[in-house]
C-alpha positions in Angstrom: 0.0 0.0 0.0 2.7 2.5 0.8 4.4 2.2 -2.6 1.1 3.0 -4.2 0.5 5.9 -1.9 4.0 7.3 -2.6 3.3 7.0 -6.3 -0.1 8.7 -5.8 1.5 11.6 -4.0 4.1 12.0 -6.7 1.5 11.9 -9.5 -0.8 14.4 -7.8 1.8 16.7 -6.3 0.9 19.9 -8.2 -2.8 19.6 -7.5 -2.2 18.7 -3.9 0.0 21.8 -3.5 -2.6 24.1 -5.0 -5.3 22.8 -2.6 -3.3 22.0 0.6 -0.2 24.3 0.5 1.1 24.9 4.0 -0.9 22.0 5.5 -0.2 18.4 6.4 -2.1 15.6 4.8 -2.6 12.0 5.7 -2.9 9.6 2.8 -4.1 6.0 2.6 -5.0 4.0 -0.5 -4.7 7.0 -2.7 -7.2 9.1 -0.6 -6.7 12.0 1.8 -8.0 10.9 5.1 -6.8 13.7 7.3 -5.7 17.4 6.9 -4.3 19.7 9.5 -2.0 22.6 10.2 0.3 20.2 12.0 1.3 16.6 11.5 -0.3 15.8 14.8 -3.6 17.3 13.7 -3.7 15.5 10.4 -2.7 12.2 12.1 -5.5 12.5 14.7 -8.1 13.1 12.0 -6.7 10.1 10.0 -6.8 7.7 12.9 -10.6 8.0 12.9 -10.6 6.5 9.5 -7.5 4.2 9.8 -7.5 2.9 13.4 -4.5 0.7 12.5 -2.4 3.8 12.0 -1.4 2.7 8.5 -1.2 5.9 6.5 1.4 8.4 5.2 1.8 11.9 6.5 3.1 14.5 4.0 3.9 18.2 4.5 2.5 19.9 1.5 5.2 22.4 0.9 7.1 23.3 -2.3 10.4 22.6 -0.5 9.5 19.6 1.7 11.1 16.3 1.0 10.0 14.5 4.1 7.2 11.9 4.1 6.3 10.1 7.4 4.7 6.7 7.3 3.6 4.0 9.7 2.4 6.7 12.1 0.4 4.5 14.5 
């Protein structure tokens, strides 16, 4: 699943940046399941949809290179 989500993030980067610039997003199975001003906020929202904690957190920033995953 993570490989598919990494590919999804790369493929949709420009549109994600236009919509979520400056935010954190949580992604699972090619869907955004949490959005927040901080990684913690996005993860908390995502946990209501992915109780197993299996999702990727991404800072939507033109200069960010860090992706967090396995954030149970």
